[in-house]
N, C-alpha and C positions, 0 to 999 in steps of 0.2 A: 489585715490581709487575709482573704479567704483561703482555706486549705486547697492544696493542689487537686484534691479529689473532686472539688466542685467544678474543675475546669477540664476534666478528662473523662473519657469512657474507657474503662479498663477491659482489655480483651486478653484472655488466657489461651495459650496454645504452646505446643512444643517448639523448640528453637527454629528448626528448618521451616516449619509452617509460618511462623512469624516473619521470617525473612521473605517468603513468597508474598505475604500480605503487604509488606512494606514496598517491595518491588512493584506490585500491582496497584499501589495507591489505595489499598483497603484500610490501611492505618497510616498515621502521620509520623509515628515514633515507635520504635520497638527495641527491646533488648534482644539483638539478633546475633547469630554467629558471624564473626568478623570475616569469614571466608565469603560471605554473601555481599560484602561491601562493593567489590568490583562490578557487581551486577546492577548497581544503582547508577543511573545517569547523573544524579546529583545527590550528595549526602553531606550531613553534618554529624560529627560525633559531639554530642551536646552535653554530656554529663561528666563530672569528675569521678564517676564511679563505673565499675565494670565487673565482669566475672573473670577473674584472673587467678593465676597461681605463681608463686615464687619458685616452686619446685614440684614436689609430689602433689597431685590434685586428688587422687583416690577415686574419683568418680568418672574418669575418662581413661579407659584402659583397654588394651588388647588382652583377651583371655584365651588361654590355650591349655591343652593337656600335654603338649610337647614343647621343647625349646624352639626358639625362633627359626633355626636352620632346618627344622623338621616340618615346619608349617607349609602345607601345599595349597591351602584355600583360606581366604579370610572373608567373612560376612561383615558388611558395613552397616552400621546403625542408621536406620532410615530417619531418625530424629535429629541427626547431626549434619553440620556442614563443616565447621571449623575443625572438628575432630577428625573427620574423614580426610580433609585436605592435609592436616598435620600428619596423619598416619601415612598417607601416600608419600609425603616428603621424606619421612623417616625411612620408609621402605626403599625409596630411590637413592637417597643421599647418604644414609647412615647404616642401615641394617644390612644392606646387600643381599636381600632375599627376593625371590620372584614368584610369589604365590598368585593364584587366581583370585581376583577380587569380585565379589558378588554383592550387589546392592540389595539389602534386605527390604522386604515390603511390609512386614508386620512382625509381631513378637515371636513368631514360630522359629525364627532363625536362631534363637538362643538354644533351642534343642539340638541344633546342628554343631554346637561347639563340643566336639569329641574327636578322638583319633587325631588326624593331622589337620583338621578343620578348626580354625580359630574364629573369634568374633570380636569386633569393636563394639563396646557398650558404653553408654553415657548415663549420667544421672543416678537416681536412686536404684535403678535396675543394676547398675554397675556395682554399687555398694553391696547389693544382695549377691551378685555373682562372685564377689571376692571370697565368699564362703564355699564356693563350688569348684573353682578352677585351680589347677595345680600351678600354672605359670601365669603371672600377672605383669604386664608391661605397662607402666604408668606413663602416659604421653606427656604430661607436664614435666615429670622428672627427666624424661629422655630429651625433651627440648632444652631444658636447662643445662643438661650435661653437654650437649652439642654446642649451644650458642652462648651459654653463660648468662642468658637473659630470662626474665619471667615471661610467661605466655598469657595472652589475652584471648579467652575463648569467646566471649560475647561482650558487646558494648552497646550503650544506648545510642542509637543512630536514627536520625530523622531524614526524610526524603525532601525536605524543604527547609528554608531558613525559619527559625523560631525566634520569638521575641526574647530579648535579654531578660526581662522581668520573669517570664515563664521559666527560663532555664535556671535562674537563681532560685526560684521556689522549688523547682524540681530537684535541684541539688540538696536543698534543705530537707525535702521529703525523704530522699535517699539516706541522708545522714541520720535522720530520726529513726528510720526503719532499722538501720544497722545497730542502733543502740538498743533495740528490742530483741536481738537475736536470741539470747538466752531465754527470755520469756516465751518467745514463739516455740522454741525447742521443747520447753516444758508442756506446752499446750498440744503439741503434735509429736508424741513419742514415736521413735523409729527403732525397733529392736535389732535391726541388722547391722548397725554401725553407730559409733559414738558421734552423735551430731554436734556436740559441743566441740570436739576435736575437729570435726570436718569443717564447720562454719567459721571457727576461730583460728584454725591453723592451716588447713589445706587451701581454703578459698581466700583470695586476697582481693579486696574490693576497690582500693584507691587506684585510679588511673594516673599513676605518677610518671615521672620522666623515663624511668627504666622500662616500665610497661609500654610506654609509647614507643620506645626504641624497639622493643620486642615485637610490637604490633607492626611497626613500619617494616621491619625485616621480614616478617611473615608475609605481609602484603606484597613485598617485592618478589618473594618466591612464587606467589600465586600468578604474577605476571609472566 
């Protein structure tokens, strides 16, 4: 059986861009923010793997210099969809705050996280920001506290039906990749955070029944 790499063209982009590409039929399959799923006229969640968290995720956080009730403005990460939607839900349903929400356009918004202005940051930039901000509100942990369920930030989604054989090989490839996490960490050191802890504790990859319940609940909120 040929490796899956012989059957695909790999395209790299940040999450919200991948979602746009899938909606516009520029790609057939993508690891996209789950908040983009309702924008697809047809979709299939095709893999047994995802980017999820059982609780604290560390890399999806609201950063501030003041407590929640003192925040007057929040800048929203332009690279995110699911995280922005989750943040808006937490603001509306749980935190009970009423800040101005500003959609960031580039990385300059991180300089505005000061005073009563906060910012939502995802990814390795969030891991770096943890060293800079006084208050850190982890969105994965907040979701778990409110719902009792894990959260799925991104899933492998196709905009058309894929062959069963391809899906099986794709799952095998995901599994093999996850077995190499520690090796990959050693090849690409990241001084700002313990990546062994991050990839093995904070991120949870198996799209199990509890994660499916969490995903279904989140998608129902989006409606």
